[in-house]
C-alpha positions as a Markdown table, in Angstrom:
| # | Residue | x | y | z |
|---|---|---|---|---|
| 1 | Met | -2.2 | 15.6 | 12.3 |
| 2 | Asp | -0.5 | 18.7 | 13.9 |
| 3 | Lys | -0.9 | 16.6 | 17.1 |
| 4 | Lys | -1.3 | 12.8 | 17.3 |
| 5 | Gly | -4.5 | 12.0 | 15.4 |
| 6 | Ser | -6.4 | 9.0 | 14.2 |
| 7 | Asn | -7.6 | 7.6 | 10.9 |
| 8 | Met | -11.0 | 9.1 | 11.7 |
| 9 | Asp | -9.4 | 12.5 | 12.1 |
| 10 | Ile | -8.1 | 12.3 | 8.6 |
| 11 | Tyr | -11.4 | 11.1 | 7.3 |
| 12 | Ile | -13.3 | 14.0 | 8.9 |
| 13 | Phe | -10.6 | 16.5 | 8.0 |
| 14 | Met | -10.9 | 15.5 | 4.3 |
| 15 | Glu | -14.6 | 15.7 | 4.3 |
| 16 | Glu | -14.5 | 19.3 | 5.8 |
| 17 | His | -11.9 | 20.4 | 3.2 |
| 18 | Asp | -13.4 | 18.6 | 0.1 |
| 19 | Asp | -13.2 | 21.9 | -1.8 |
| 20 | Glu | -9.4 | 21.2 | -2.1 |
| 21 | Tyr | -9.8 | 17.9 | -3.9 |
| 22 | Leu | -8.1 | 17.7 | -7.3 |
| 23 | Lys | -6.6 | 21.2 | -7.1 |
| 24 | Phe | -3.1 | 20.0 | -8.0 |
| 25 | Glu | -2.3 | 23.4 | -9.5 |
| 26 | Lys | -2.3 | 24.9 | -6.0 |
| 27 | Val | 0.5 | 22.5 | -4.8 |
| 28 | Glu | 3.7 | 24.3 | -4.2 |
| 29 | Asn | 7.1 | 22.7 | -4.5 |
| 30 | Lys | 5.9 | 19.8 | -6.6 |
| 31 | Arg | 7.9 | 16.6 | -6.3 |
| 32 | Ser | 6.5 | 15.6 | -9.8 |
| 33 | Asn | 4.3 | 17.1 | -12.5 |
| 34 | Arg | 2.1 | 14.1 | -12.1 |
| 35 | Pro | -0.4 | 14.4 | -9.2 |
| 36 | Asp | -0.4 | 10.7 | -8.4 |
| 37 | Leu | 3.4 | 10.4 | -8.4 |
| 38 | His | 3.6 | 13.5 | -6.2 |
| 39 | Ala | 1.2 | 11.9 | -3.7 |
| 40 | Phe | 3.1 | 8.6 | -3.7 |
| 41 | Leu | 6.4 | 10.4 | -3.0 |
| 42 | Leu | 4.9 | 12.5 | -0.2 |
| 43 | Leu | 3.2 | 9.4 | 1.4 |
| 44 | Asp | 6.5 | 7.5 | 1.3 |
| 45 | Glu | 8.3 | 10.3 | 3.0 |
| 46 | Leu | 5.7 | 10.5 | 5.7 |
| 47 | Val | 5.1 | 6.8 | 6.2 |
| 48 | Pro | 8.0 | 4.9 | 4.6 |
| 49 | Gly | 7.3 | 1.4 | 3.4 |
| 50 | Thr | 8.7 | -1.5 | 1.4 |
| 51 | Ser | 5.7 | -2.8 | -0.4 |
| 52 | Asp | 4.0 | -1.5 | -3.5 |
| 53 | Met | 2.0 | 1.7 | -2.8 |
| 54 | Val | -1.1 | 0.4 | -4.7 |
| 55 | Cys | -2.4 | -2.6 | -2.6 |
| 56 | Asn | -5.8 | -3.2 | -4.1 |
| 57 | Ser | -8.0 | -2.1 | -7.0 |
| 58 | Glu | -11.6 | -2.5 | -8.2 |
| 59 | His | -13.0 | -1.0 | -11.4 |
| 60 | Asp | -11.7 | 2.6 | -11.6 |
| 61 | Glu | -10.5 | 2.9 | -7.9 |
| 62 | Phe | -7.4 | 1.8 | -6.1 |
| 63 | Trp | -6.3 | 1.7 | -2.5 |
| 64 | Leu | -3.0 | 2.7 | -1.1 |
| 65 | Asp | -0.9 | 0.7 | 1.4 |
| 66 | Val | -0.5 | 3.4 | 4.0 |
| 67 | Asn | -1.4 | 3.0 | 7.7 |
| 68 | Leu | -3.7 | 5.8 | 8.5 |
| 69 | Asp | -2.9 | 5.9 | 12.2 |
| 70 | Glu | 0.8 | 6.3 | 11.4 |
| 71 | Leu | 0.0 | 8.9 | 8.9 |
| 72 | Ala | -2.2 | 10.8 | 11.3 |
| 73 | Glu | 0.7 | 10.9 | 13.8 |
| 74 | Val | 3.2 | 12.6 | 11.4 |
| 75 | Ala | 1.2 | 14.5 | 8.8 |
| 76 | Thr | 0.3 | 18.1 | 9.1 |
| 77 | Glu | -3.0 | 19.5 | 7.9 |
| 78 | Asp | -1.2 | 21.2 | 5.0 |
| 79 | Gln | 0.2 | 17.8 | 4.0 |
| 80 | Ile | -3.2 | 16.2 | 4.1 |
| 81 | Ile | -4.6 | 19.1 | 1.9 |
| 82 | Glu | -1.7 | 18.5 | -0.5 |
| 83 | Leu | -2.6 | 14.8 | -0.8 |
| 84 | Met | -6.2 | 15.8 | -1.5 |
| 85 | Arg | -5.1 | 18.2 | -4.2 |
| 86 | Cys | -3.4 | 15.2 | -5.8 |
| 87 | Gly | -6.6 | 13.2 | -5.8 |
| 88 | Val | -6.1 | 11.2 | -2.6 |
| 89 | Arg | -9.4 | 10.4 | -0.8 |
| 90 | Cys | -10.1 | 8.6 | 2.4 |
| 91 | Ser | -12.5 | 5.9 | 3.1 |
| 92 | Glu | -13.2 | 5.2 | 6.8 |
| 93 | Asp | -10.2 | 2.9 | 7.0 |
| 94 | Ser | -7.8 | 3.5 | 4.0 |
| 95 | Leu | -6.6 | 6.0 | 1.5 |
| 96 | Cys | -7.7 | 5.6 | -2.1 |
| 97 | Met | -7.7 | 7.3 | -5.5 |
| 98 | Phe | -9.5 | 7.0 | -8.8 |
| 99 | Ala | -7.6 | 5.8 | -11.8 |
């Protein structure tokens, strides 16, 4: 994150800072008033892509098409917290959100 990290670093970091989850009101310099759209825009800035952001869904949860290793190399801890405040979570191998 501040240095080269791995997807497990993001997973562990998010677990350690779970008190920031869904605290969108604390996000400064909002790219959108919608938490999900803000997260998508931030992720696309950090790890640009050409496919749809939502790559899979099941019931009330969907997964994001973002390579965690690439994200870990460029994202700061503050940016990861910002994503958490938007409702982004991390499974052991991907980012996801609830609908």
